[in-house]
C-alpha positions in Angstrom: 130.8 -30.5 -15.4 134.1 -28.7 -15.3 136.5 -31.3 -13.9 138.6 -34.1 -15.4 136.0 -36.7 -14.2 133.5 -35.4 -16.8 135.8 -36.3 -19.7 134.2 -38.9 -22.0 135.9 -42.3 -21.8 137.5 -43.6 -25.0 137.6 -40.1 -26.6 140.0 -39.6 -29.5 140.3 -36.0 -30.8 141.6 -35.2 -34.2 144.8 -33.2 -34.3 143.7 -30.8 -37.1 140.8 -28.5 -36.1 137.7 -28.1 -38.2 137.2 -24.5 -37.4 139.2 -21.8 -35.5 137.5 -18.6 -34.2 138.5 -15.8 -31.8 137.2 -17.8 -28.9 137.8 -21.5 -29.5 138.9 -24.3 -31.9 136.5 -26.8 -33.1 137.6 -30.4 -33.5 136.1 -33.6 -34.7 136.4 -36.5 -32.3 135.4 -40.2 -31.9 134.2 -42.2 -28.9 135.3 -45.8 -29.0 132.7 -48.4 -28.1 130.0 -45.8 -28.1 126.3 -46.6 -28.6 126.5 -44.7 -31.9 123.8 -42.3 -31.1 126.0 -39.1 -31.3 126.3 -39.1 -35.1 124.3 -40.6 -37.9 127.4 -42.1 -39.4 127.3 -44.8 -36.8 131.0 -44.3 -35.8 130.5 -42.5 -32.5 131.5 -39.1 -33.9 131.2 -36.0 -31.7 132.5 -32.4 -31.7 134.9 -31.0 -29.2 135.4 -27.3 -28.6 138.7 -26.1 -26.9 138.9 -22.6 -25.5 141.5 -20.7 -23.7 141.1 -17.9 -21.1 140.3 -14.5 -22.8 140.4 -11.1 -21.2 137.5 -8.7 -21.7 134.7 -6.9 -20.0 132.1 -9.6 -20.8 134.4 -12.5 -19.7 135.3 -11.5 -16.2 133.2 -14.3 -14.7 133.5 -17.0 -17.4 135.2 -17.4 -20.8 133.1 -17.3 -24.0 133.3 -21.1 -24.4 132.1 -21.6 -20.8 129.2 -19.3 -21.3 128.3 -21.0 -24.5 128.5 -24.3 -22.7 126.2 -23.1 -19.8 123.6 -21.8 -22.2 123.2 -24.9 -24.4 123.1 -27.0 -21.2 120.3 -24.8 -19.8 118.2 -24.2 -23.0 117.5 -27.5 -24.6 115.7 -27.6 -28.0 115.7 -29.9 -31.0 117.3 -27.1 -33.1 119.9 -26.0 -30.6 123.3 -27.8 -30.5 123.1 -30.6 -28.0 125.3 -30.7 -25.0 127.2 -33.9 -24.0 130.0 -33.1 -21.6 132.5 -30.5 -20.5 135.8 -30.6 -18.5 138.8 -28.5 -17.6 142.2 -29.7 -18.5 144.9 -27.4 -17.2 144.2 -24.0 -18.7 142.0 -25.3 -21.6 138.3 -25.7 -21.3 136.7 -28.6 -23.3 133.1 -28.8 -24.5 131.8 -32.0 -26.1 128.6 -31.8 -28.2 126.8 -33.9 -30.8 128.6 -34.1 -34.1 128.2 -30.9 -36.0 130.0 -29.0 -38.7 130.0 -25.3 -39.5 127.2 -24.3 -41.9 129.6 -22.1 -43.8 131.5 -25.2 -45.0 128.5 -26.9 -46.6 126.1 -24.0 -47.5 127.1 -24.0 -51.1 126.0 -27.6 -51.5 122.5 -27.0 -50.0 119.5 -26.9 -52.2 117.0 -24.1 -52.0 114.4 -26.4 -50.3 117.1 -27.4 -47.7 117.9 -23.8 -47.0 114.2 -23.1 -46.6 113.9 -25.9 -44.0 117.1 -24.7 -42.3 115.8 -21.2 -41.9 112.6 -22.6 -40.5 114.7 -24.6 -37.9 116.7 -21.5 -36.8 113.5 -19.4 -36.6 111.8 -22.0 -34.3 114.9 -22.1 -32.1 114.8 -18.3 -31.8 111.1 -18.3 -31.0 111.8 -20.8 -28.2 114.5 -18.5 -26.7 112.3 -15.4 -27.0 109.0 -16.9 -25.9 109.9 -19.6 -23.4 113.4 -18.5 -22.3 112.8 -14.7 -22.4 116.3 -14.3 -23.6 117.9 -12.7 -26.7 120.6 -14.4 -28.8 122.3 -11.3 -30.0 124.7 -13.1 -32.5 122.6 -14.5 -35.3 124.7 -15.2 -38.4 125.9 -18.0 -40.6 128.9 -18.5 -38.3 126.6 -19.3 -35.4 124.8 -22.1 -37.2 125.9 -25.7 -37.5 124.8 -28.7 -39.5 124.2 -31.9 -37.5 124.9 -35.5 -38.6 121.3 -36.0 -39.9 121.4 -32.8 -42.0 119.5 -30.5 -39.6 120.5 -26.9 -39.0 121.3 -26.3 -35.4 121.7 -22.9 -33.6 124.9 -22.3 -31.7 127.0 -19.2 -30.8 125.2 -18.6 -27.5 128.1 -16.9 -25.9 126.4 -13.5 -26.2 123.0 -14.7 -25.0 121.4 -12.7 -22.2 118.0 -12.0 -20.7 115.9 -9.1 -22.0 116.4 -7.4 -18.7 120.1 -7.4 -19.1 120.0 -6.4 -22.8 121.0 -2.7 -22.7 122.8 -0.5 -25.2 126.0 -0.7 -23.1 125.9 -4.5 -23.3 125.4 -4.4 -27.0 128.3 -2.0 -27.4 130.7 -4.2 -25.5 129.7 -7.2 -27.5 129.8 -5.4 -30.9 133.6 -6.0 -31.4 133.0 -9.7 -32.0 129.5 -9.7 -33.6 128.8 -9.9 -37.3 129.0 -6.3 -38.5 126.4 -6.7 -41.3 123.9 -8.0 -38.7 124.3 -5.0 -36.4 121.6 -2.4 -36.7 123.2 1.0 -37.6 120.8 2.7 -35.3 121.4 0.3 -32.5 122.9 2.8 -30.1 120.0 5.3 -30.5 117.2 2.8 -30.3 115.4 2.8 -26.9 113.9 -0.6 -27.6 116.6 -3.3 -27.6 114.4 -6.4 -27.6 114.1 -6.4 -31.4 117.8 -7.0 -32.1 117.4 -10.6 -33.3 114.7 -9.6 -35.9 117.2 -7.4 -37.7 119.9 -10.0 -37.7 117.5 -12.7 -38.9 116.6 -10.6 -41.9 120.3 -10.3 -42.8 120.7 -14.1 -42.4 117.8 -14.7 -44.9 119.5 -12.5 -47.4 122.9 -14.2 -47.0 121.5 -17.7 -47.2 119.4 -17.2 -50.3 122.0 -15.1 -52.1 122.3 -16.3 -55.7 119.0 -18.4 -55.6 116.3 -17.9 -58.1 113.0 -16.7 -56.6 111.0 -19.3 -58.4 113.0 -22.2 -56.9 111.1 -21.9 -53.6 107.5 -20.9 -53.2 107.0 -17.4 -51.9 110.7 -16.7 -51.6 110.6 -13.3 -53.3 107.7 -12.2 -51.1 109.5 -13.3 -48.0 112.7 -11.3 -48.9 110.6 -8.2 -49.3 108.9 -8.9 -46.0 112.2 -9.1 -44.3 113.5 -5.8 -45.7 110.3 -3.9 -45.0 109.4 -5.1 -41.6 112.3 -7.0 -39.9 114.8 -4.3 -40.9 112.6 -1.4 -40.2 114.5 1.5 -38.7 111.7 1.9 -36.2 112.2 -1.0 -33.8 108.6 -0.8 -32.6 107.3 -1.7 -36.1 109.3 -4.9 -36.2 107.1 -8.0 -35.6 107.7 -10.7 -33.0 109.5 -13.8 -34.2 106.4 -15.9 -33.6 104.5 -13.9 -36.2 107.1 -14.6 -38.8 106.2 -18.3 -38.7 102.8 -17.4 -40.1 104.2 -16.2 -43.4 103.4 -18.3 -46.5 107.1 -19.0 -47.0 106.9 -21.3 -44.0 103.6 -22.9 -44.8 104.0 -24.3 -48.4 103.6 -28.0 -49.0 107.3 -29.1 -48.5 107.6 -27.1 -45.2 104.2 -28.4 -44.1 105.3 -32.0 -44.4 108.5 -31.3 -42.5 106.6 -29.5 -39.7 104.1 -32.4 -39.4 106.9 -35.0 -39.0 108.8 -32.8 -36.6 105.7 -32.3 -34.4 104.3 -35.8 -34.7 103.8 -36.3 -31.0 101.4 -33.3 -31.0 99.2 -34.7 -33.7 96.0 -36.7 -33.3 95.2 -40.2 -34.6 93.0 -39.0 -37.4 95.5 -36.4 -38.5 98.3 -39.0 -38.7 96.2 -41.5 -40.5 95.3 -38.9 -43.2 98.9 -37.6 -43.4 100.6 -41.0 -43.8 98.1 -42.1 -46.4 99.1 -39.4 -48.9 102.7 -38.5 -47.9 104.4 -40.6 -50.6 102.4 -39.1 -53.4 103.3 -35.7 -52.1 107.0 -36.3 -51.8 107.3 -37.8 -55.3 106.9 -34.2 -56.7 110.3 -33.1 -55.2 113.9 -33.9 -55.8 114.7 -37.4 -54.5 118.0 -36.5 -52.9 116.5 -33.5 -51.1 113.7 -35.6 -49.7 116.2 -38.2 -48.5 118.4 -35.6 -46.8 115.6 -33.8 -45.0 113.0 -36.5 -44.4 115.1 -39.7 -44.2 115.7 -39.4 -40.5 112.1 -38.3 -39.8 110.5 -41.1 -41.9 112.6 -43.6 -39.9 112.1 -42.0 -36.5 110.7 -44.0 -33.6 107.4 -42.3 -33.6 106.9 -42.9 -37.4 107.9 -46.5 -37.1 105.4 -47.1 -34.3 102.5 -45.5 -36.2 100.0 -48.1 -37.6 99.2 -46.3 -40.8 102.9 -45.5 -41.5 103.9 -49.1 -41.0 101.3 -50.1 -43.6 101.5 -47.4 -46.2 105.0 -45.8 -45.8 107.7 -48.0 -44.2 107.5 -50.9 -46.7 108.4 -48.5 -49.5 111.0 -46.5 -47.6 112.9 -49.7 -46.5 112.9 -51.1 -50.0 115.6 -49.7 -52.3 114.5 -49.1 -55.9 116.2 -51.1 -58.6 116.0 -50.6 -62.3 114.3 -53.9 -62.9 111.3 -55.4 -61.1 110.3 -59.0 -60.9 106.7 -60.4 -61.1 105.3 -57.0 -61.3 106.2 -56.1 -57.8 106.2 -52.4 -56.7 109.5 -50.6 -56.5 110.8 -48.8 -53.5 110.7 -45.0 -53.0 114.5 -44.3 -53.0 117.0 -45.6 -55.5 119.9 -47.8 -54.4 122.5 -45.0 -54.5 120.3 -42.5 -52.4 119.4 -45.3 -50.0 123.0 -46.2 -49.3 124.1 -42.7 -48.7 121.2 -41.3 -46.6 119.0 -44.2 -45.4 121.5 -46.9 -44.6 123.2 -45.1 -41.7 119.8 -44.6 -40.1 118.9 -48.3 -40.5 122.2 -49.3 -38.8 121.4 -46.9 -36.0 118.0 -48.4 -35.6 119.4 -51.9 -35.0 120.8 -50.6 -31.7 117.3 -49.6 -30.5 116.0 -52.1 -27.8 112.4 -51.8 -28.9 110.7 -55.1 -29.9 108.3 -53.4 -32.3 111.0 -51.5 -34.1 113.2 -54.6 -34.3 110.3 -56.8 -35.6 109.6 -54.1 -38.3 113.3 -54.1 -39.4 113.4 -57.9 -39.5 110.2 -58.2 -41.5 111.7 -56.1 -44.3 115.3 -57.4 -43.9 115.5 -59.2 -47.2 114.6 -56.1 -49.1 117.6 -54.0 -47.9 120.2 -56.5 -46.8 122.1 -56.3 -50.1 122.9 -52.6 -49.7 125.3 -53.3 -46.7 128.9 -54.1 -47.2 130.4 -57.3 -45.8 132.1 -55.3 -43.0 128.9 -53.6 -42.0 127.0 -56.9 -41.9 129.7 -58.7 -39.9 130.5 -56.0 -37.4 127.3 -54.0 -36.9 124.3 -56.0 -38.1 125.3 -59.6 -37.2 126.1 -58.8 -33.5 122.6 -57.2 -33.1 120.9 -60.2 -34.7 122.8 -62.7 -32.5 121.6 -60.7 -29.5 118.0 -61.0 -30.7 118.0 -64.8 -30.6 118.6 -64.7 -26.8 115.3 -62.8 -26.3 112.3 -64.5 -24.5 109.9 -63.5 -27.3 109.4 -66.5 -29.6 108.2 -64.4 -32.5 111.3 -62.2 -32.3 113.6 -65.2 -32.1 111.9 -66.8 -35.1 112.1 -63.7 -37.2 115.8 -63.3 -36.2 116.7 -66.8 -37.3 115.1 -66.2 -40.7 117.2 -63.1 -41.1 120.3 -65.0 -40.1 119.6 -67.4 -42.9 119.7 -64.5 -45.3 123.3 -63.7 -44.1 124.6 -67.2 -44.7 124.9 -66.9 -48.5 126.6 -63.5 -48.1 128.9 -64.0 -45.1 129.2 -67.7 -45.1 128.2 -70.2 -42.4 131.5 -69.9 -40.6 130.9 -66.3 -39.8 127.2 -66.5 -39.0 127.1 -69.8 -37.1 130.7 -70.1 -35.9 132.2 -73.0 -34.0 133.5 -76.2 -35.3 131.5 -77.7 -38.2 131.9 -81.0 -40.1 130.4 -82.5 -43.2 127.5 -84.7 -42.1 125.5 -84.9 -45.4 126.7 -86.2 -48.7 125.5 -85.5 -52.2 123.6 -88.7 -53.2 122.6 -87.6 -56.7 123.2 -90.1 -59.5 126.3 -89.6 -61.6 124.6 -88.7 -64.8 124.0 -85.8 -67.2 120.4 -85.3 -66.0 121.4 -84.4 -62.4 118.9 -83.3 -59.8 119.2 -79.5 -59.1 120.5 -78.4 -55.7 117.9 -75.7 -55.3 115.6 -76.3 -52.4 112.6 -74.9 -54.2 113.2 -77.1 -57.2 113.7 -80.1 -54.9 110.5 -79.3 -53.0 108.4 -79.0 -56.2 110.0 -82.0 -57.9 107.6 -84.7 -58.8 108.2 -88.4 -58.4 110.1 -90.1 -61.2 107.1 -92.3 -61.9 105.0 -89.3 -62.8 107.6 -87.9 -65.3 107.6 -88.9 -68.9 110.3 -91.3 -69.9 113.2 -89.7 -71.6 114.3 -92.9 -73.4 113.2 -94.1 -76.8 109.7 -95.8 -77.1 109.8 -98.9 -79.2 107.2 -99.5 -81.8 104.7 -102.4 -81.6 105.7 -103.8 -84.9 109.3 -104.1 -84.1 110.7 -107.5 -84.8 113.2 -107.4 -82.0 113.3 -104.9 -79.3 116.8 -105.8 -78.4 118.2 -104.6 -81.7 117.8 -101.0 -80.4 120.7 -99.4 -78.8 120.0 -98.7 -75.1 121.4 -95.6 -73.3 121.6 -96.6 -69.6 122.8 -94.7 -66.6 126.4 -95.3 -65.5 125.3 -96.0 -62.0 123.7 -99.5 -61.7 120.4 -100.3 -60.1 120.8 -100.7 -56.3 120.9 -104.1 -54.7 117.4 -105.5 -54.4 116.0 -103.6 -57.4 113.8 -105.5 -59.8 114.6 -103.7 -63.0 117.7 -105.1 -64.7 119.6 -104.5 -67.9 118.1 -106.1 -71.1 121.5 -107.3 -72.2 122.3 -108.7 -68.8 119.0 -110.6 -68.9 119.7 -112.1 -72.3 123.2 -113.1 -71.2 121.9 -114.9 -68.2 119.3 -116.7 -70.3 122.0 -117.8 -72.7 124.1 -119.1 -69.8 121.1 -121.1 -68.6 120.8 -122.8 -72.0 124.5 -123.5 -72.2 124.5 -125.1 -68.8 121.6 -127.4 -69.7 123.3 -128.5 -72.9 126.9 -129.0 -72.1 127.0 -129.6 -68.3 124.3 -132.2 -67.9 126.5 -134.3 -65.6 126.4 -131.5 -63.0 123.9 -132.3 -60.4 122.0 -129.6 -58.4 121.1 -131.1 -55.0 119.0 -128.1 -54.1 116.5 -128.3 -57.0 114.1 -130.4 -54.9 113.8 -127.5 -52.5 112.5 -125.1 -55.1 108.6 -124.9 -55.1 106.6 -125.4 -58.2 105.5 -122.3 -60.1 102.0 -121.0 -59.4 99.7 -119.6 -62.0 101.3 -116.2 -61.9 104.7 -117.7 -62.6 103.4 -119.6 -65.6 101.8 -116.4 -66.8 105.1 -114.6 -66.4 106.9 -117.2 -68.5 104.3 -116.8 -71.3 104.6 -113.1 -71.2 108.4 -113.3 -71.4 108.3 -115.6 -74.4 106.0 -113.1 -76.1 108.6 -110.4 -75.3 111.5 -112.4 -76.8 109.5 -113.4 -79.9 107.3 -110.5 -80.8 108.8 -107.6 -78.9 105.5 -106.7 -77.2 103.3 -108.0 -74.4 100.1 -106.2 -75.2 99.5 -106.3 -78.9 96.8 -103.6 -78.8 98.6 -100.7 -76.9 102.0 -99.3 -76.3 104.0 -100.4 -73.3 106.5 -98.3 -71.4 110.1 -99.5 -71.8 110.7 -99.6 -68.1 107.9 -102.1 -67.6 109.5 -104.4 -70.2 112.8 -104.3 -68.4 111.0 -105.1 -65.1 109.2 -108.1 -66.6 112.3 -109.5 -68.2 114.2 -109.2 -65.0 111.6 -111.0 -62.9 111.5 -113.9 -65.4 115.2 -114.2 -65.5 115.4 -114.2 -61.8 112.8 -116.9 -61.4 114.5 -119.3 -63.8 117.8 -119.3 -62.0 117.4 -122.1 -59.5 120.8 -122.1 -57.9 123.7 -119.6 -57.9 125.9 -122.4 -59.0 124.4 -122.2 -62.4 126.2 -118.9 -62.9 129.6 -120.4 -62.1 131.3 -120.6 -65.5 134.8 -120.2 -64.1 135.9 -123.8 -65.0 134.7 -123.5 -68.6 136.2 -120.2 -69.2 139.6 -121.3 -67.7 139.5 -124.5 -69.9 138.9 -122.4 -73.0 141.6 -120.0 -72.1 144.1 -122.9 -71.7 143.3 -124.5 -75.0 143.2 -121.3 -77.1 145.8 -119.0 -75.6 149.5 -119.6 -76.0 151.9 -117.9 -73.6 154.7 -116.4 -75.7 156.5 -115.1 -72.6 156.8 -118.4 -70.7 160.5 -118.7 -71.2 161.0 -115.2 -69.8 159.4 -116.0 -66.4 162.1 -115.4 -63.8 163.0 -118.3 -61.5 163.3 -117.4 -57.9 164.9 -120.1 -55.9 164.0 -120.5 -52.3 166.9 -119.5 -50.0 168.3 -122.5 -48.1 168.5 -122.0 -44.4 170.9 -124.1 -42.3 170.0 -124.4 -38.6 173.0 -124.8 -36.2 172.5 -126.7 -33.0 173.2 -124.9 -29.7 175.4 -127.3 -27.7 175.0 -125.3 -24.5 171.4 -126.2 -24.3 171.9 -129.8 -25.5 172.1 -131.3 -22.0 169.0 -129.4 -20.8 167.1 -130.5 -23.9 168.1 -134.1 -23.3 166.7 -134.1 -19.9 163.4 -132.4 -20.6 162.5 -133.9 -24.0 161.3 -137.3 -22.8 159.4 -139.4 -25.3 158.6 -142.9 -24.0 158.5 -145.9 -26.4 155.7 -148.3 -26.6 157.8 -151.4 -26.1 159.9 -150.0 -23.2 159.3 -150.8 -19.6 157.5 -148.2 -17.5 160.6 -147.7 -15.4 162.7 -146.9 -18.4 164.1 -143.4 -18.3 163.9 -142.9 -14.6 167.6 -143.3 -14.0 170.0 -141.7 -11.6 170.7 -138.9 -14.0 167.3 -137.3 -13.2 168.6 -135.9 -10.0 171.9 -134.7 -11.4 
């Protein structure tokens, strides 16, 4: 502490100060690439105090900011401003703490219950200083109290703190110039007992905080105000009670405060106490304002100790991590906080919890991920939640990896597969649904529960038994034909094939089929099929006593037609069709057909190669002598 090496890396300090006092300037700052534990907002926010050298009898050894820094570094308490780092830069001293803001800036927006809890926090911090530290604060006022990122009141302003042995009337007189005038006892110089200075200032603080509040808004508020005036501000310091006794007042023990105290002191409670407490806590909190509960208990209900408690995981956490919507489905129970309250007060805490490297906490967050995933923005999911999930799939715990992969599948419809999966992807699957009006749904649930087509009722018309001709009905067929090898064929196609067969027997008798002898004779089943087909064509029904599905009729007709075609040549009607076309059709545009003459090409002989061609192209004659051609010119 105290040198340039102590400065936080990646620290960015705002130019405009949040607060300016006689001793320092208070700035908001941000730490890049931080672990996001300093502020509940998840952006690495911290507070930086800058102080210059000040002359005075109390600051000969150290400046006020240095003394404040030394005291918060020495006296650590949950309700005292938390120290982070300090360094000296030229003549300016810098102190970095957790992110806090002056209470005076937000006091008007605090509810009476929040103020009640805040006063309880400050009193517990003062009891710690008095009882464990044996020191006196000497500067209790609204200006010495800060509000942390999670809404907790924190005690600051420890620049006047000293031990009881050093607390003398002379010391108080020297510090009086910068202390809160209203909190200074008028009889402070004449009092021989100086250890009760903080009691008087605390009574003034209670009066200032609850100024303008109705007494019936908080239980026992009016009684506590009278108690402060009568005992804490008593002119006789000896009659002022110790701070520890003040905690026994009913004002600090009503139901709302009791719940807060139990959650704050959870490590000190037994198993039976925690089981009874978490079984009834939600019923108790429903009686109070929802936003106030979220502000004060949101961080405590999602604290590490609460998340690891067995009863809380069963009876509390499932409802805290589930935002409440206006409508419910299938009679499911709603969450405890509405969506708006959840986004503002619970969502920052959930984002912070994803950075915790605890397998039990991570599994708990993953098990309820589908309930609250929709409250995050795309940017929050892509830059804060997704990196933590991708880290989880690299763990050695199979259960953790399995749960993480399921949560990643929840992000695909929101962020897209390119963001979640990454890398180069290609289309490997095609949509094989038939091109028809009754298309198969894409939903996986509907596809999984879809029954076979054979078990579904036929959507086509069912023909009556007494119908004279089933082919008079208009058939509505799918645009896509039956695949190759399928046995069901179109009725019209079957009839057309049969007609072609009859025409081929009548008009083309001179055609011989050499392959007919290779076809085996029909067995009994084939004869039966022929009879059934004739019944179909004549009567429109196979079974005279019961209705037959139209698809069966199509199948039977197709089998018979296929069996009667002995050779593929029987389907060749090209010659006949062409002959009919030549006889009947007259071409009116025959004289308009353009005549394209073939270009004449004249080849010229190359005289330069004539002699070589003469010598190499030797073709002997049949009647010539075998020595013909072997003349002296061969060796030229």
